[in-house]
N, C-alpha and C positions, 0 to 999 in steps of 0.2 A: 577486543583484539581482532585481528584480521580473520581468524577462523572461528569466531564466536557466532553462532547462529541459533535461531529459535523463533518464537512468536511472542514478542513483548511490545505493547504499546507504551507511550510515554515520551519523555524528553528524547530528542533525536540522539543524543549522546548515549542513552541507555536502551533505546529501542532495538529489537532484534528482528531480522528478516532471514529468510532462507531461500537463496537463489532468486533474487529479484532480477527479472530479465526484461521487463517492459515498463516504460514510463511515459506519461503524457501530462502536459500542463493542463490544468483545469481553468475555467473562466475566472474563478476567484483568486487565481495566483498560486494555488496549492498544486501539488503534484500527485497524481495517481500512480501507484506502483503495483505491478503484477508480482506478487510474492509467491512464486511458482510452487516451491516444495511445501509451503504452508497452505496451499490451495486457497489463497486469500487475495483480496484487493485491498491495498493499504493506501493511506493518504498522508503525505508530509505537508505540513503547513509552515512555510518559512516565517510567517508573521508571529507564530507562537513557538516555533522550533519543536513542534510535537508531531508524533506519528500516531495515527489511529487506524482502526480497521473499519473499512466500509462494507465488506462482505466476506463471508467464509463459505466453505464447501464449493469453491469455484474450481472445477476440474479442468485439466488441459486435454485437448485444445479447447480454448474458450475465448470469447470476446465479451467485453462489458461495455455498455453504453449508459451514460448518465443523461437523463432527460429531465430537465427542471429539478435537478437534485435527487431524482429517483433512479435507482439501478434497475435497468430493464434487460 
């Protein structure tokens, strides 16, 4: 529902995020999501309709840069 939140990966219809405030398109067509209150960088892949976690323990304020698939 509208007010369901948490940290759960999986099918987009079942995945949970908490206060996602930043998004950017990645070169492979997926979307990186700043999941602020979970202190995580998440990824939505429209090809598979899945949400996964790229990184955790990302505290704000912070930036993330992906270089050749590596988080730096």
